[in-house]
N, C-alpha and C positions, 0 to 999 in steps of 0.2 A: 562928318565924325567929329567928335569932341576934340577940341585943340590939345586937351591933356594926353591923348593918344596918338599924336602925330608921329611919334617914334616908331609906330607900327609899320608904317610905309618904309621907312628906312631899314628897319629890320628885314622886311620882306625883300627889299632891293639888294640887300647884302646876302640873301639866301638863307637866313637864319630861321625863317618860317616858311611853310609851304605856299603853293599858289592859290590856296582857297581865298575867297573874299575876306579882307581883313575884318569885316563885321562878324564873321562866323567865329573867327578866334576870339574876338572882343565878347560876343555873347556867352560863349563857354566860360571865359574868364570871369564875367559878371556872375554866372551861376556859381562857380566856386566860391566867390566872394559872399554870395547870399548864404550859402551854407555855413561858411565860417561865421558870419554875422549872426546867424541864428543861434549857433552853439555859443557864441560869446554872450548872447543876451540871456542865456539859461544858466550861466555859470557865474558864481561870485569871483570878484577879481581883487586881488591884494597888491599886484604889481602889473607892470606892462606885459601883456601876453606876447609870446614870440611864435613865428611861424617860419619853418624852412621849406622852401620850394625846391624839389630836386630836378636837376637838369633843366634849368629855366631857359636855357638856349636863347631864342629870340625874344623872351620876355613873358612867356605865358606859363601858367597864369600869375606867377609871383609878382611881377612888376605892376600888373593891373591891381592885384590885391593890395599892394603897398600904396597905390594912389588912391584906391577907394576907402581903405580902412585905416585912417591915421592913428587909431588906437593901438594898432599892432606894431611890433618891431619885426621886420621881415628880412630874412637871410635868404639871398638868392645863390643857390648852389650850382656852379657851372665849372666843369673841369676843362673846357676848351678855351684857351687863351683869348682868342679873337672875340668869341661871345662874351667872356667875362669882361673884356675891355669896353665892348659896347654897352653892356649893362651899367658898368660904372659911369659912362658918359651920360647915359640916360638918367641915372640916379642924380648926378650933380646938376644936369641941365633942368631938372624939375624941382630942385631944391628939397629933396626928400632924404638927403644923406644922413640926417640926424635920427632916422628911424628905418632906414632901408640899406643894406650892405651886401655887396658881392662877395662870395667865398669862393675863391678860384682854387678848388680842391675837389677830390673825389668824395662822395657821401659817406662811403664805407670807412674812409680815414677820419672824417669829422666825427663819425659816431664813436670814436674811441678817445676823442680829445676831452679832457676833464670839463672844460668850460661849455661844451656843447652836449655832452652825452646825456640823454634822456632829460633834456631840459625844456623842450618846446610844448605848447599847447597844441599846435598843429603842424602837420607835415602835409604838402600838396605834391602831386606828381601828375603831369598831363601826359607825358609820352616818355617816361624815364627808361623804360626797359621792361624785361620779363617781370611777370607778377611777383614771383618769389623774390627776385632781386630787389624790387621795389620795396616790398614788405620788410626784408632784412635790413636794408639800409634805413628805412623810415623808422623802424623800432629802435635803431641806435640813437635817434634823435628826439623822438616824442616821449614825454613824461607819462608816467601812469595816470590815467584819467584823461589823457589827451586823445586827439583824433588824428587819422590818417585819411585823406581824401585822394582817391586814385581815379583817374579817368578810364572808363572801360570802352572798348569797341562795341557798338550797339548790339552786335550779333552775339557778343560773349555774355550779355546780361541773361540770355535765354539758357545758357549752360554754365552759371556762375559756380556751380559745384565743381566743374572741372577746371575752372580758371582759378578758384580759390580752394585751397586745401585746409580745412578747419584744424586738423591735427597739427599741421606744421605751423599755421598761424599762431596757435596756442604756444608752441615750442618758442616762437618769437614774442610771446607776451601779448598777442593781438586776438581780437575775435571780431567777426563781422557784425557790425552795428546795423546797417541798412544798406539796401541796394536801391538806388535811384535811377529810374529809366527815362524820365522826361523832365525838361527838354533835352538834356544830355545825360549820358550813362555815367554814373559815379558811384563807386563803392565807398562806403564809409566804414573804416575799422576803428575799433577803440582799443586804447592800451590798457591792458587789465592787470598786468603784473610785470615786475622788473625783468629786464632782459639779461640773460646769462653772459658772463664775461667773454665767452668765445665769439659772440656775434657783435657787429657783423663781421664776417670772415675777410681775410685779406683777398685782394681783387681776383686773382687768378682762381682760387678756390671757389669764390663766389659765382664766377662765370662759368667755370668748368663743371661745377657740381652743385646745381641749384637744388634747393631743398624740395621744390616740387614744380 
């Protein structure tokens, strides 16, 4: 394994990622990176593009994306203190602190902060939570014209209409751009209109009353 990703073994030892072979996690993160890179190549740039990775946890895919795509400024969103501290140590260890930052906070709170709200070109989510919660939190951070990349369970791809509700996605200013099924299942959403002020909702309402 490339020495740049030695942190994966420590992340696994600490229980921040599952028991799957590290190469599987890494390959999926590479795939996320390739989609982001492809989108970047097709879009004009006037400033440094930004990406928020929701619930980065043990480092996937956000930390890998930060290492692979130096043209991005990456924010690793993590609400658990131990995981956030681990991510901070990795960022410093690999000398990418000038373009990668851990935000120890809940995503739905960040989405209401003026410096972050609807500011990013990309939001990624590997295993953040329920689909509706992911969409609501992501829309608070992604700018109109930007993209949200969400990892899907392979079986869900066959029933994407049940997993994604187009009516409520549009309520959040999002629409499905494409469904990718191989080598990993990822849904790409595009931000098409400004998010209403009431979203994302506060934590308890978000969890107890998901939109879909």
